N, C-alpha and C positions, 0 to 999 in steps of 0.2 A: 226281811224287807218285803215279803210277799203278803199283802194284807187284802182282805176282801174288798176294800174300797178302791183298790187299783192304783196304778202309778200316778194318776192325776191328783190323788189325795194323799200321796206319800209325804209331801212336805208338811201339810197341815197335821197329818196324823202323828208323825214323829215329833213335831213341835209340841203338840198337846201332850204326848207321852212324856216328853222331857220336863215340861212344866209340872205335870201331875206328880212325877217322880220326885222332883225337887221339893215341891210343896208338901209331899208326904214324908219327907225326912231322909230320902235316899241321898247319899253323899257323893256318889261318883257315877258317871255315865261313860261307858266305853263303846267303841264300835270295832267290828272286825276289820282287819286290813286285808280284804279279799276283793277281787274284781268279778268273780263268779261265785254263785252260791255254793257252799260246801255240802258234801254228801250227808252230813248229820242232819241237815234241815231241808234237803230237797235236791233236785237235779240242777246242774249248772245254769240252765236256762232261766231260772227264777231270778227275781229282781235282786240286785246288789248295788250298793252305792260306793263310790270312791271315798276312802276313809277321811282324808284331811279336808276335803270340801265339806263333807258331812259334819266333821267336828266344828268347823267354822260356823255352819248353820246352827248347830246345837249351842254354841257359845252365844250367838245372837238371841237365842230364845231362852236362855237361863241366866242366872246371876250368881249362883253359889257353888254348883257342883264342880268337882274335879273332872277334867276331860282328857282322855287319852285313848289310844288304840289298845286292843287286846288280841294279838300284838302285831306290830309292823314287821313284815318280812324284810330282812336287811337288804336283800338283793333287789327289792322293788324300787328303791330310790337311791340316788347317790347321797352319801352321808352328809355332805355339805348342804345340799338342798333339804334333806330331812331335818337337820338341826335348825335350819332357818325357818322351815314350816312350823316346827314346834315353838320356836321363840316368837314367831308372828302370832300364833294362836295364844300364847301366854300373854303377850302384851295386849292384844285386842280383847281378851276375856277378863282382864284385870288380874292376871296371875293365877290362872286356874288350869294350866296345861301341864301334861306329863308326857313322857315318852315310854310307851310299851314296845319292846323290841325282842325279836327272836331270830333264829337262823333260817326260818321259812321252811315250808314242807310241800306246798302245793305245786308240784311240777306241771300238772295239767294246765292250770291257768297261766303259769309263767310261759310255757311253751306255746300256748294258744295265742297269747298276746305279744309274743316276741321279746319277753323279758329274760334277762340272764338267769340261769339256774345251774351254777357250777356244782361240783361235788360237795358232799357234806363237809368234808374237811375244809375246803375253801370257804364255804359259807360261814363256818365258825370262825375262821381267820378274819373274814370280812366283818363278822359281827363284833369281834373285839376291837378292830380298828374303827368301825363306825361309832362305837361307844366312846372311844378315846377322842375321836374328832368332835362329837357332840359336846362332851365335857369341856374340851378346849375352847370351842366356839362360845360356850356359855360362861367362860371365865373371862378374865381381863386380858388374856393373851390373844394376839392375832398373829403369832409366829407361824411359819410354815409347818406342815405336817408331812412327814415322809414315812409311809408304811410300805408293806409288801404289795398291797393291792391298791391303795389310795394315796394320791399325792396332791396336796393342797398348797398353793403358793402363798396364800395368806388367809388365815382362819378368822376373818373379820365378820362380825355379826352385830349390827346395830339397828334398832335400839336393843339395849340389853334386856334380858328377861326381867319381869317383875317378881317372879317366884324367887325366893331366897333360900339357900344360896344359889339355886338353879331349879329348873323344872324337875318334878318327880320322875325317877327312873325305875321302871319295873321290867324285869327280864322274865319271860315265860318259858317254861320247860322243866323237865325233870332229869335231863342228862347228867349223870353223876360225875363224869370226868371233866366235861367242858362247861356245860351250862351252869352248874352250881358253883364252879370255880369263878365264873364271870360274875355271878350274883355276889359272892363273897368279896370280890375285888372291887366291884364298881357300883352295884345297885342299891337303891333304897328299899327294894322289895323283891320278893320272889312270887311267882304265881304257879300253882299246881292244881290239877283237876281234883275235885272233891273226893274222888274215889282212889286217889293215890295213896301209897304207903307212907303216910306222914311221919311216923316215928323213924323209919329208916332214912327218909330224905332229910329230916332234921339232923340226924346223926352225921350224915354225909356233909351237909352244909356246915355244921359245927366244925368238922374236920378241916374243911377248906378255910374257914374263918381263922382257925388256929394257925394254919400254914401262912396266910397272908397278913396275920396280925390284926384281924378285924374283930370288933366286939359283936358277937352273934346277936345280941339283943337289939342292936341298932338296925337290924334288917327286919322289915315288916313281912310277916308271912300272910299271904292271901291265897284264896281258893277260888276255883271256878266251878259253879254249880249249874243246875238246870231246873227249870220249872216246866212241867207238862200238864196235861189234862188231869192226871191222877194226883197231883200235888195238893195236899191239904195244908191248912194253917198249922195244925199240930205237927205234921210231918216236917214242915219248913222250920219251925222252932226247934224241933229235935235235931235236925241236921245242923242248924246254926250252933246249938249247944255242943254237939259232937265236935265240930270244927274248932269251937272256942277252947275245948279241952286240949287241943294240939297247939294252942297259942296263935291261932289264926285271928287276925284283927280286921280283916275285910273280906267279904265274899262277893264275887261278881256273878250274877245270874243271867243266863240267857234262856230263851224260850222259843219253841217252834209253834206256839199257838197262833192261829190266824187272827184271833182277837187279842191284840196286845194289851188291852186295858185290864184283862183279868190278871195277868202276871203283875202289872203295876199295882193293882188293888191288893193283891195278896202280899206283895212285898211291903207296901206302905202300911198294911194292917199290923205288922210286927215291929216296925221301926221303934215305936215307943218302948217296947219291952227290951230291946237289945241296945239302945243307944248308950247306956251306962256301962256296958261290958268293956 
């Protein structure tokens, strides 16, 4: 979010990026759910936008792309509010919203802004409960929810989402014991870094699917890649082909480039070659 044009041009810049990406065949746009810049891209003092306000802005400037976070930290928002935010985005975007969610990891920004950041064990407990709450709120039920950490007297959410049967649900992370079990039990998709050990993670996920009685092939496998100054078109295509061999169906790219249009141009230059994969 730190561009050479500065904060005053941030809105017009990201709106143009979104339209160029959509026009070029890119199918999904995601935003980080962070409040401070993360260390992979710069110091915390650099520009960062709040995710769900940002997604609403992107929805108003696009018409086709799927929109979600990559990924929401579960402890950053109460799950009833989070499910309502996603359903609002879904209705106003014409059924283009998803929920990307994970257990959160950035204690520095959480502590800095006074947000809760309990133990890892508790964050994973809260993650499962938050997923259950969102799924219930997106269903026809408005019954109470009683969990260990969350207690909702009535899970009412109207208007109902336009996405059918509900918004897309993707869980980020490679934790073999907890995260991948949650993927098998609840999610439409997993998301792993492109440099992860895909064969091993696939075997682990298959095992969890067998345990919970889930068809492994109904889970979309996605990867998270990166474009930097050294990335060429040939290298990008080779990386996409490698990930395709693992059964990856979508790749989300981020970029530290101060000129965001180079990354957009590079990605849109290959969409025609990979759209039939």
